DSSP file (Angstrom, degrees, kcal/mol; ACC not computed):
  #  RESIDUE AA STRUCTURE BP1 BP2  ACC     N-H-->O    O-->H-N    N-H-->O    O-->H-N    TCO  KAPPA ALPHA  PHI   PSI    X-CA   Y-CA   Z-CA
    1    1 A X              0   0    0      0, 0.0     2,-0.3     0, 0.0     0, 0.0   0.000 360.0 360.0 360.0 148.9    0.0   -0.1    0.0
    2    2 A X        -     0   0    0      1,-0.1     3,-0.1     3,-0.0     2,-0.0  -0.724 360.0-108.8 -92.8 149.7    1.0    3.5   -0.7
    3    3 A X        -     0   0    0     -2,-0.3     3,-0.1     1,-0.1    -1,-0.1  -0.406  47.3 -87.2 -74.1 159.3    1.1    6.1    2.1
    4    4 A X        -     0   0    0      1,-0.1    -1,-0.1    -2,-0.0     2,-0.0  -0.267  53.7 -95.3 -66.2 153.4   -1.6    8.8    1.9
    5    5 A X        -     0   0    0     -3,-0.1    -1,-0.1     1,-0.1     5,-0.1  -0.327  36.8-119.1 -70.1 152.8   -0.7   11.8   -0.2
    6    6 A X     >  -     0   0    0      1,-0.1     4,-0.9    -3,-0.1     3,-0.3  -0.340  31.3-102.9 -83.7 170.4    0.8   14.9    1.5
    7    7 A X  T >4 S+     0   0    0      1,-0.2     3,-0.6     2,-0.2    -1,-0.1   0.883 123.3  53.9 -58.3 -41.0   -1.1   18.3    1.3
    8    8 A X  T 34 S+     0   0    0      1,-0.2    -1,-0.2     3,-0.0    -3,-0.0   0.836 111.1  45.2 -70.4 -29.8    1.3   19.6   -1.3
    9    9 A X  T 34 S+     0   0    0     -3,-0.3     2,-0.9     2,-0.0    -1,-0.2   0.546  86.8 102.3 -88.5  -5.8    0.7   16.5   -3.5
   10   10 A X    <<  +     0   0    0     -4,-0.9    -1,-0.0    -3,-0.6    -3,-0.0  -0.678  36.2 150.5 -83.6 105.9   -3.0   16.6   -3.1
   11   11 A X        +     0   0    0     -2,-0.9    -1,-0.1     2,-0.0     2,-0.1   0.005  20.1 130.6-130.5  31.6   -4.3   18.1   -6.4
   12   12 A X        -     0   0    0      1,-0.1     4,-0.0     0, 0.0    -2,-0.0  -0.305  60.9-124.6 -82.3 174.6   -7.7   16.7   -6.9
   13   13 A X        +     0   0    0     -2,-0.1    -1,-0.1     2,-0.1     6,-0.1   0.250  69.8 115.6-100.8  13.8  -10.6   18.8   -7.8
   14   14 A X  S    S-     0   0    0      1,-0.1     3,-0.4     2,-0.0     0, 0.0  -0.124  77.3-110.8 -70.7 178.2  -12.9   17.6   -4.9
   15   15 A X  S    S+     0   0    0      1,-0.2    -1,-0.1     3,-0.0     3,-0.1  -0.133  85.1 110.2-105.8  32.4  -14.0   19.9   -2.3
   16   16 A X  S    S+     0   0    0      1,-0.1     2,-0.3     2,-0.0    -1,-0.2   0.699  87.9  24.8 -81.4 -16.2  -12.0   18.4    0.5
   17   17 A X  S    S-     0   0    0     -3,-0.4    -1,-0.1     3,-0.0     2,-0.1  -0.979  91.0-104.7-139.3 151.6   -9.8   21.5    0.6
   18   18 A X        -     0   0    0     -2,-0.3     3,-0.1     1,-0.1    -2,-0.0  -0.440  47.9-100.8 -66.6 146.5  -10.4   25.1   -0.5
   19   19 A X        -     0   0    0      1,-0.1    -1,-0.1    -2,-0.1     3,-0.1  -0.386  49.0 -89.9 -65.0 151.0   -8.6   26.0   -3.8
   20   20 A X        -     0   0    0      1,-0.1     2,-0.1    -3,-0.1    -1,-0.1  -0.364  46.3-106.3 -62.7 144.3   -5.4   27.9   -3.4
   21   21 A X        -     0   0    0     -3,-0.1    -1,-0.1     1,-0.1    -3,-0.0  -0.487  40.7-103.6 -71.5 144.8   -5.9   31.6   -3.3
   22   22 A X        -     0   0    0     -2,-0.1    -1,-0.1     1,-0.1     3,-0.1  -0.343  38.7-105.3 -68.3 149.0   -4.7   33.4   -6.5
   23   23 A X        -     0   0    0      1,-0.1    -1,-0.1    -3,-0.1     3,-0.1  -0.327  44.2 -95.3 -71.1 149.7   -1.5   35.1   -6.3
   24   24 A X        -     0   0    0      1,-0.1    -1,-0.1    -2,-0.1     3,-0.1  -0.396  48.0 -96.7 -69.3 153.1   -1.7   39.1   -6.1
   25   25 A X        -     0   0    0      1,-0.1    -1,-0.1    -3,-0.1     3,-0.1  -0.336  46.3 -95.7 -63.7 150.8   -1.4   40.9   -9.3
   26   26 A X        -     0   0    0      1,-0.1    -1,-0.1    -3,-0.1     2,-0.1  -0.304  50.2 -88.8 -60.3 151.1    2.0   42.3  -10.1
   27   27 A X        -     0   0    0     -3,-0.1     2,-0.4     1,-0.1    -1,-0.1  -0.360  36.9-122.4 -59.9 137.0    2.8   45.9   -9.3
   28   28 A X        -     0   0    0     -3,-0.1     2,-0.1    -2,-0.1    -1,-0.1  -0.672  30.5-117.4 -79.4 131.7    1.9   48.5  -11.9
   29   29 A X        -     0   0    0     -2,-0.4     2,-0.6     1,-0.1    -1,-0.1  -0.450  26.9-127.9 -70.0 141.4    5.0   50.5  -12.8
   30   30 A X        -     0   0    0     -2,-0.1     2,-0.6    -3,-0.0    -1,-0.1  -0.825  13.6-137.5 -97.7 123.5    4.6   54.1  -11.9
   31   31 A X        -     0   0    0     -2,-0.6     2,-0.1     1,-0.1    -1,-0.0  -0.675  22.3-129.5 -85.3 119.0    5.3   56.5  -14.8
   32   32 A X        -     0   0    0     -2,-0.6     3,-0.1     1,-0.1    -1,-0.1  -0.355  26.5-109.5 -63.4 140.3    7.3   59.5  -13.5
   33   33 A X        -     0   0    0      1,-0.1     2,-0.1    -2,-0.1    -1,-0.1  -0.302  43.8 -85.2 -66.9 164.5    5.9   62.9  -14.4
   34   34 A X        -     0   0    0      1,-0.1    -1,-0.1     2,-0.1     0, 0.0  -0.400  52.0 -93.9 -64.5 141.4    7.7   65.0  -16.8
   35   35 A X    >   -     0   0    0      1,-0.2     3,-1.8    -2,-0.1    -1,-0.1  -0.308  27.9-133.9 -53.7 131.5   10.6   67.3  -15.3
   36   36 A X  T 3  S+     0   0    0      1,-0.2    -1,-0.2    -3,-0.1    -2,-0.1   0.884 108.2  53.1 -58.2 -31.8    9.1   70.8  -14.6
   37   37 A X  T 3  S+     0   0    0      2,-0.0     2,-0.3     0, 0.0    -1,-0.2   0.496  98.0  79.0 -80.3  -7.4   12.2   72.1  -16.4
   38   38 A X    <   +     0   0    0     -3,-1.8     2,-0.3     2,-0.0    -4,-0.0  -0.723  51.7 170.1-104.8 155.2   11.8   70.0  -19.7
   39   39 A X        -     0   0    0     -2,-0.3     2,-0.3    48,-0.0    47,-0.1  -0.918  35.8-112.5-163.1 139.0    9.4   70.8  -22.4
   40   40 A X        -     0   0    0     -2,-0.3    47,-3.0    45,-0.1     2,-0.4  -0.606  34.9-170.5 -81.6 130.6    8.9   69.4  -25.9
   41   41 A X  E     -a   87   0A   0     -2,-0.3     2,-0.5    45,-0.2    47,-0.2  -0.948  12.1-158.7-122.3 133.9    9.8   71.9  -28.7
   42   42 A X  E     -a   88   0A   0     45,-3.0    47,-2.9    -2,-0.4     2,-0.7  -0.972   5.2-162.5-116.0 122.8    9.2   71.5  -32.3
   43   43 A X  E     -a   89   0A   0     -2,-0.5     2,-0.6    45,-0.2    47,-0.2  -0.883  12.7-173.7-110.8 106.7   11.4   73.7  -34.6
   44   44 A X  E     -a   90   0A   0     45,-3.2    47,-1.2    -2,-0.7     3,-0.2  -0.898  18.8-165.8-110.2 118.7    9.7   73.9  -38.1
   45   45 A X  S    S-     0   0    0     -2,-0.6     2,-0.3     1,-0.3    -1,-0.2   0.963  82.7 -12.7 -60.6 -53.5   11.5   75.5  -41.0
   46   46 A X    >   -     0   0    0      3,-0.2     3,-1.6     1,-0.1    -1,-0.3  -0.877  55.8-150.6-153.2 114.8    8.4   75.7  -43.2
   47   47 A X  T 3  S+     0   0    0     -2,-0.3    -1,-0.1     1,-0.3    27,-0.1   0.684  93.7  56.3 -66.2 -17.1    5.3   73.8  -42.5
   48   48 A X  T 3  S+     0   0    0     26,-0.0     2,-0.4     6,-0.0    -1,-0.3   0.185  92.0  80.2 -97.4  13.2    4.4   73.6  -46.3
   49   49 A X    <   +     0   0    0     -3,-1.6    -3,-0.2     4,-0.0     2,-0.2  -0.955  62.5  68.1-122.3 150.2    7.5   71.9  -47.5
   50   50 A X  S  > S-     0   0    0     -2,-0.4     4,-1.7     1,-0.1     5,-0.2  -0.435  88.7 -77.3 126.6 155.6    8.3   68.2  -47.3
   51   51 A X  T  4 S+     0   0    0      1,-0.2     4,-0.4     2,-0.2     3,-0.3   0.917 127.8  45.0 -49.5 -51.3    7.0   65.0  -48.9
   52   52 A X  T >4 S+     0   0    0      1,-0.2     3,-1.1     2,-0.2    -1,-0.2   0.879 108.8  56.0 -73.2 -31.9    4.0   64.8  -46.7
   53   53 A X  T 34 S+     0   0    0      1,-0.2    18,-0.5    17,-0.1    -1,-0.2   0.851 110.3  44.5 -62.1 -34.7    3.0   68.4  -47.1
   54   54 A X  T 3< S+     0   0    0     -4,-1.7     2,-0.5    -3,-0.3    -1,-0.2   0.323  86.6 111.2 -98.0   8.5    2.9   68.2  -50.9
   55   55 A X    <   -     0   0    0     -3,-1.1    15,-2.6    -4,-0.4    16,-0.4  -0.687  56.1-156.1 -80.2 133.4    1.0   65.0  -51.0
   56   56 A X  S    S+     0   0    0     -2,-0.5     2,-0.4     1,-0.2    -1,-0.2   0.853  74.4  29.1 -78.9 -29.7   -2.4   65.5  -52.3
   57   57 A X        -     0   0    0     12,-0.2     2,-0.5     2,-0.0    12,-0.3  -0.991  55.5-174.1-132.5 132.8   -4.1   62.5  -50.7
   58   58 A X  B     +B   68   0B   0     10,-4.3    10,-1.9    -2,-0.4     2,-0.4  -0.982  19.7 172.8-119.6 122.0   -3.3   60.6  -47.5
   59   59 A X        +     0   0    0     -2,-0.5     8,-0.1     8,-0.2     6,-0.1  -0.965  58.5  16.5-129.4 148.4   -5.4   57.4  -47.1
   60   60 A X  S    S+     0   0    0     -2,-0.4     2,-0.4     1,-0.2    -1,-0.2   0.888  78.0 154.4  67.5  43.1   -5.3   54.6  -44.6
   61   61 A X    >   -     0   0    0      3,-0.3     3,-1.9     5,-0.2    -1,-0.2  -0.818  54.2 -97.4 -99.8 139.2   -3.1   56.6  -42.0
   62   62 A X  T 3  S+     0   0    0     -2,-0.4     3,-0.1     1,-0.2    -1,-0.0  -0.417 108.0  13.2 -63.8 132.0   -3.4   55.5  -38.4
   63   63 A X  T 3  S+     0   0    0      1,-0.2     2,-0.6    -2,-0.1    -1,-0.2   0.412 101.9 105.0  81.9   3.4   -5.8   57.7  -36.5
   64   64 A X    <   -     0   0    0     -3,-1.9    -3,-0.3     1,-0.1    -4,-0.2  -0.966  48.2-169.9-119.7 117.5   -7.3   59.4  -39.6
   65   65 A X        +     0   0    0     -2,-0.6     2,-0.3    -3,-0.1    -1,-0.1   0.358  67.4  39.2 -87.0   6.7  -10.8   58.2  -40.5
   66   66 A X  S    S-     0   0    0     -5,-0.1     2,-0.3    -8,-0.1    -5,-0.2  -0.962  92.4 -89.5-149.9 160.1  -11.0   59.8  -43.8
   67   67 A X        +     0   0    0     -2,-0.3     2,-0.3    -8,-0.1    -8,-0.2  -0.586  56.1 162.3 -72.9 133.2   -8.9   60.7  -46.9
   68   68 A X  B     -B   58   0B   0    -10,-1.9   -10,-4.3    -2,-0.3     2,-0.2  -0.889  39.5 -92.6-143.0 170.8   -7.1   64.1  -46.4
   69   69 A X     >  -     0   0    0     -2,-0.3     4,-1.8   -12,-0.3   -13,-0.2  -0.448  34.0-114.2 -84.0 169.3   -4.3   66.0  -47.9
   70   70 A X  H  > S+     0   0    0    -15,-2.6     4,-2.2     1,-0.2   -16,-0.2   0.868 116.4  55.3 -72.5 -30.3   -0.9   65.8  -46.5
   71   71 A X  H  > S+     0   0    0    -18,-0.5     4,-2.7   -16,-0.4    -1,-0.2   0.884 107.4  47.6 -57.6 -47.2   -1.2   69.5  -45.5
   72   72 A X  H  > S+     0   0    0      2,-0.2     4,-2.2     1,-0.2    -1,-0.2   0.831 110.7  52.7 -74.9 -27.5   -4.3   69.0  -43.5
   73   73 A X  H  X S+     0   0    0     -4,-1.8     4,-2.3     2,-0.2    -2,-0.2   0.933 110.1  48.2 -69.0 -40.5   -2.7   66.0  -41.8
   74   74 A X  H  X S+     0   0    0     -4,-2.2     4,-2.6     1,-0.2     5,-0.3   0.946 109.6  52.1 -61.5 -50.8    0.3   68.1  -40.8
   75   75 A X  H  X S+     0   0    0     -4,-2.7     4,-2.1     1,-0.2    -1,-0.2   0.878 110.2  48.0 -59.2 -34.8   -1.9   70.8  -39.6
   76   76 A X  H  X S+     0   0    0     -4,-2.2     4,-2.5     2,-0.2     5,-0.2   0.904 112.5  48.9 -72.9 -36.0   -3.9   68.4  -37.3
   77   77 A X  H  X S+     0   0    0     -4,-2.3     4,-2.0    -5,-0.2    -2,-0.2   0.935 113.6  47.5 -62.0 -43.9   -0.7   66.9  -35.9
   78   78 A X  H  X S+     0   0    0     -4,-2.6     4,-2.9     2,-0.2     5,-0.2   0.917 113.2  47.9 -63.5 -46.2    0.7   70.4  -35.2
   79   79 A X  H  X S+     0   0    0     -4,-2.1     4,-2.6    -5,-0.3    -1,-0.2   0.905 113.5  48.0 -66.0 -40.4   -2.7   71.5  -33.6
   80   80 A X  H  X S+     0   0    0     -4,-2.5     4,-0.9     2,-0.2    -1,-0.2   0.925 111.7  48.7 -68.5 -38.9   -2.7   68.3  -31.4
   81   81 A X  H ><>S+     0   0    0     -4,-2.0     5,-2.2    -5,-0.2     3,-1.4   0.962 113.9  47.3 -63.8 -49.7    1.0   68.7  -30.3
   82   82 A X  H ><5S+     0   0    0     -4,-2.9     3,-1.9     1,-0.2    -1,-0.2   0.911 106.8  57.2 -56.3 -46.0    0.3   72.4  -29.4
   83   83 A X  H 3<5S+     0   0    0     -4,-2.6    -1,-0.2     1,-0.3    -2,-0.2   0.679 104.1  54.0 -61.9 -18.4   -2.9   71.4  -27.5
   84   84 A X  T <<5S-     0   0    0     -3,-1.4    -1,-0.3    -4,-0.9    -2,-0.2   0.117 130.1 -93.1-101.4  15.9   -0.7   69.1  -25.3
   85   85 A X  T < 5S+     0   0    0     -3,-1.9    -3,-0.2     1,-0.2    -2,-0.1   0.475  71.0 156.1  91.0   6.4    1.6   71.8  -24.4
   86   86 A X      < -     0   0    0     -5,-2.2     2,-0.7    -6,-0.2    -1,-0.2  -0.368  45.3-126.0 -62.5 141.6    4.4   71.5  -27.2
   87   87 A X  E     -a   41   0A   0    -47,-3.0   -45,-3.0    -2,-0.1     2,-0.5  -0.844  29.3-161.3 -90.3 115.4    6.2   74.7  -27.8
   88   88 A X  E     +a   42   0A   0     -2,-0.7     2,-0.4   -47,-0.2   -45,-0.2  -0.884  14.4 173.6-104.4 122.8    5.9   75.2  -31.6
   89   89 A X  E     -a   43   0A   0    -47,-2.9   -45,-3.2    -2,-0.5     2,-0.7  -0.990  28.9-136.9-135.5 142.7    8.4   77.6  -33.3
   90   90 A X  E     +a   44   0A   0     -2,-0.4     2,-0.3   -47,-0.2   -45,-0.2  -0.894  53.1 119.7 -94.3 115.6    9.1   78.4  -36.9
   91   91 A X        -     0   0    0    -47,-1.2     2,-0.5    -2,-0.7    -2,-0.1  -0.976  62.3-108.6-168.0 162.1   12.8   78.6  -37.5
   92   92 A X        -     0   0    0     -2,-0.3    16,-0.6   -47,-0.1     2,-0.5  -0.880  31.2-142.6 -98.3 130.7   15.7   77.2  -39.3
   93   93 A X  E     +C  107   0C   0     -2,-0.5    14,-0.2    14,-0.2     3,-0.1  -0.806  23.0 173.7 -93.1 128.1   18.1   75.1  -37.1
   94   94 A X  E     +     0   0C   0     12,-2.6     2,-0.3    -2,-0.5    13,-0.2   0.641  65.7  13.7-102.7 -20.9   21.7   75.7  -38.1
   95   95 A X  E     -C  106   0C   0     11,-1.2    11,-2.9     2,-0.0     2,-0.4  -0.991  53.9-163.5-155.8 145.5   23.4   73.6  -35.3
   96   96 A X  E     -C  105   0C   0     -2,-0.3     2,-0.6     9,-0.2     9,-0.2  -0.992   8.4-161.4-133.1 124.6   22.5   71.1  -32.6
   97   97 A X  E     +C  104   0C   0      7,-3.2     7,-2.7    -2,-0.4    -2,-0.0  -0.924  16.2 168.2-111.5 114.5   24.8   70.4  -29.7
   98   98 A X        +     0   0    0     -2,-0.6    -1,-0.1     5,-0.2     2,-0.1   0.317  36.3 117.8-104.7   6.7   24.1   67.1  -27.9
   99   99 A X        +     0   0    0      5,-0.1     3,-0.2     2,-0.0     5,-0.1  -0.441  69.3   5.8 -77.5 147.0   27.2   66.8  -25.7
  100  100 A X  S    S-     0   0    0      1,-0.2     0, 0.0    -2,-0.1     0, 0.0  -0.140 108.1 -55.9  79.9-173.5   26.7   66.8  -21.9
  101  101 A X  S    S+     0   0    0      2,-0.0     2,-0.4     0, 0.0    -1,-0.2   0.808 118.7  67.4 -72.2 -30.4   23.5   66.7  -20.0
  102  102 A X  S    S-     0   0    0     -3,-0.2     2,-0.4     2,-0.0    11,-0.0  -0.745  71.1-148.4 -93.5 138.0   22.1   69.8  -21.6
  103  103 A X        -     0   0    0     10,-0.6     2,-0.4    -2,-0.4    -5,-0.2  -0.894  10.3-158.4-108.7 137.5   21.1   69.9  -25.4
  104  104 A X  E     -C   97   0C   0     -7,-2.7    -7,-3.2    -2,-0.4     2,-0.5  -0.960   8.1-167.9-125.7 133.5   21.3   73.1  -27.4
  105  105 A X  E     -CD  96 112C   0      7,-2.3     7,-3.2    -2,-0.4     2,-0.5  -0.972  14.1-153.8-119.0 118.5   19.5   73.9  -30.6
  106  106 A X  E     +CD  95 111C   0    -11,-2.9   -12,-2.6    -2,-0.5   -11,-1.2  -0.766  20.0 164.7 -98.2 128.6   20.7   77.0  -32.5
  107  107 A X  E     -C   93   0C   0      3,-2.8     3,-0.3    -2,-0.5   -14,-0.2  -0.862  51.3-100.5-126.3 171.3   18.6   79.1  -34.7
  108  108 A X  S    S+     0   0    0    -16,-0.6     3,-0.1    -2,-0.3    -1,-0.1   0.874 120.7  33.6 -59.5 -37.3   19.1   82.6  -36.2
  109  109 A X  S    S+     0   0    0    -17,-0.2     2,-0.3     1,-0.2    -1,-0.2   0.661 125.2   6.6-101.3  -4.9   16.9   84.1  -33.6
  110  110 A X        -     0   0    0     -3,-0.3    -3,-2.8     2,-0.0     2,-0.6  -0.996  55.6-127.8-161.3 159.9   17.3   82.1  -30.5
  111  111 A X  E     -D  106   0C   0     -2,-0.3     2,-0.4    -5,-0.2    -5,-0.2  -0.971  29.2-153.2-109.2 117.9   19.3   79.3  -28.7
  112  112 A X  E      D  105   0C   0     -7,-3.2    -7,-2.3    -2,-0.6    -2,-0.0  -0.714 360.0 360.0 -90.4 139.6   17.1   76.6  -27.2
  113  113 A X              0   0    0     -2,-0.4   -10,-0.6    -9,-0.2    -1,-0.1   0.381 360.0 360.0-115.8 360.0   18.2   74.6  -24.4
């Protein structure tokens, strides 16, 4: 005869023991807030130049439910970025310095940090 099974080996589906309690869900990672001193900046030389801007019809683009021009899609993207707090500037970038902790973008009118 075999000895009776231990509690750990007892795996039947009968109601002789309550089922094991489920393990707790894993912790949800916390997304840190943006740094108060950082901000997204878009520096656009000319909003009506580029392959997308001169395309007459954009179809089947994610997030767009109708056919639209490339210029209209760029306008929509720009307005959405601005509505979320992006600093939009029209300027030509002539140099970018990415060395060190701070990044510098040089335009004829300003230096962006």
